[in-house]
N, C-alpha and C positions, 0 to 999 in steps of 0.2 A: 701232633697237630697244634697243640697249644703253643709250643715254643716256635713253630714256624710262623704262626700268626703274630706273635710278639716281634719276631725278627722282621717281618714285613712292615709292621707298624713302626718299628724303630727306623727302618730304612726310609720310609715315607717321611717321617718326622725330620730326619737328617737332611733329606733332599729339600724339603720345604724351608728349613732353617737356613741351609746353604744358599738357596735362591734369594731369600729375603736379605741376606747379609752381603750381597755382591756390591762392590764399590764402582762398578762401571759407569753409571750415570754421573756420579760425583767426579770421577776422573775426567770425563769429557767436559764438564762445566769448568773444572779447574784449568784444563788445557786452554779453553777459550779465554778465560780471564787472564792467564799468563800471556797468551798471544796478544791481547789488547794492551797489555802493559809494556811490551817490548817497544823500544824506540823504532818508529816507522818512518822512513824517508818518504814513502808513498803518501802517508797521511799528512806529512808536512808540505808536500808538493801541491796538494789540493788546497786551493784557496777558498775558504768558506764565503758564502754570499753575505750580503749585509743583513739578511734576516736570520742568519744562523744563530743558535743559542750562544749566549755569553758564557765565558768561563772565568775562573780565577786569574788566569794568565792575562787576558785582555783587560780585566778589571784593574789589575795592578798597573798596567800601562796607562789606562784612563786616569787613575789616581795621580800618576806621575805627571801627565801632560795637563790635566785640568785643575788639579789642586796645588801642585807644587812648582809649576813652571815660573811663576812670577816671584813669589815671596820666599819659598823654601826650595829653591832649585838645588838639587844635590851637587851639581857642578860648581856652585858658588858657595857651598857650605865650607866654613873654615874652623868652626868650633866643635861641632858634634858629628862624629862619624856615623852615628846610628841612622841618620837620614839617608846616607849613601848606602849603607848596608840593608836598609829596608827595601831597596829597589834592585840592587845589583848583586851578582855572585861575589864571593870572597875575592877571587883573582881580579875581577874588574873593579871592585870597590877599592882594592889596594892601589891599583893604577890611578883611579880618580883621586884618592886621598893624597897620593904622593905627588901628583901634578901640581906644580906651584907657579907655573907661568900665567900671566894675566890673560884672561879670555877675551878675545875680540868678538866672538860670536857665542850665542847660546848653543851649547853642545847637544841640547835636546833636539835641535834642528840643524845645527851647523850653519846658521845664518844669524844676523843681528835680530834682536827682539822686534824692533819696529817693522821689519820686513814681513813678519809672520802674521797672517790673517787666517781665519777659519781653520780649525784643526779637527780632524775626526779619526777615531781609532776603530779599526775593523775587528770583527770577531777573530779569535785565535784559531790557527790550525794546530791541533794538538796531536802528537804522535808519541805516546808513552810519557817519558820524563822530559821531553823536549817540546817546544812550541815556537811558532812564528806568529808575530803580530805585526800587521802593517799599519802605520800611521801616516795619514796624508795631511798636508797643510798647503795653504796658498802662500807663495813667496812672490811678492810683487805681482799678484794677479795670475801667476802660473802654478798649477797644481804640481806638487812634488811629494815623493813618498820615501819613508824611512822604514826599513825592515828591522825589527827587533827580534833577535834570536834569544830564546829563553830556555831556562833549565829549571827543573823542579828538584829542589834539595830539601830533604827532611819534610816533604809534604807542602813546601811553599815555593811559589814561582819567583824567580829572580831573572833579571836581564843579564845575559852573558856577553852580548855584543850588539852593536847597532851598525847597520849598513846604510850610509847616507846616499842621497840621490846621485852623487858623483862617483859612487862605488867605493869610497874610502870607508874604513872601519874605525869605530871609536877606539878600540884597543890599540890600533896602529897609531892613531893620533896622540894618544897619551904616553907612548913610549919614547 
């Protein structure tokens, strides 16, 4: 009788211990986190509204357009490559740095500086390690839009390519 009682208590203890050690909830939350990190074309296709929260991706674009377009434009930099690499992926910064032809237009807009008025950067559409940021500007009174395709590398956002209002791409222009 005594050993049967000990056996039952031991079985109950094992069952309780087993139930408390299950990893099912952790696996479910990890699966959700992994699903959120996967590059999502659907997330990139949805264009956030103007009141959407800001992200590091669109803050980088804002810094490029509002702080560096006049004095420290990466497309006009000839002495220090770090400014170019601060904003662009390695492959795109290599193209920018190797491009030695004189620029007739500011490649941030692909128009002359004096034609550009009012610039605004929309919140980013983020899908995993990729993002899309739209920048709108006035060119001689007409609103035009540039699509910036971004990639997250080692936790930092960088511009991979720019699609101008006429459909041309920065990487194609620099080759």
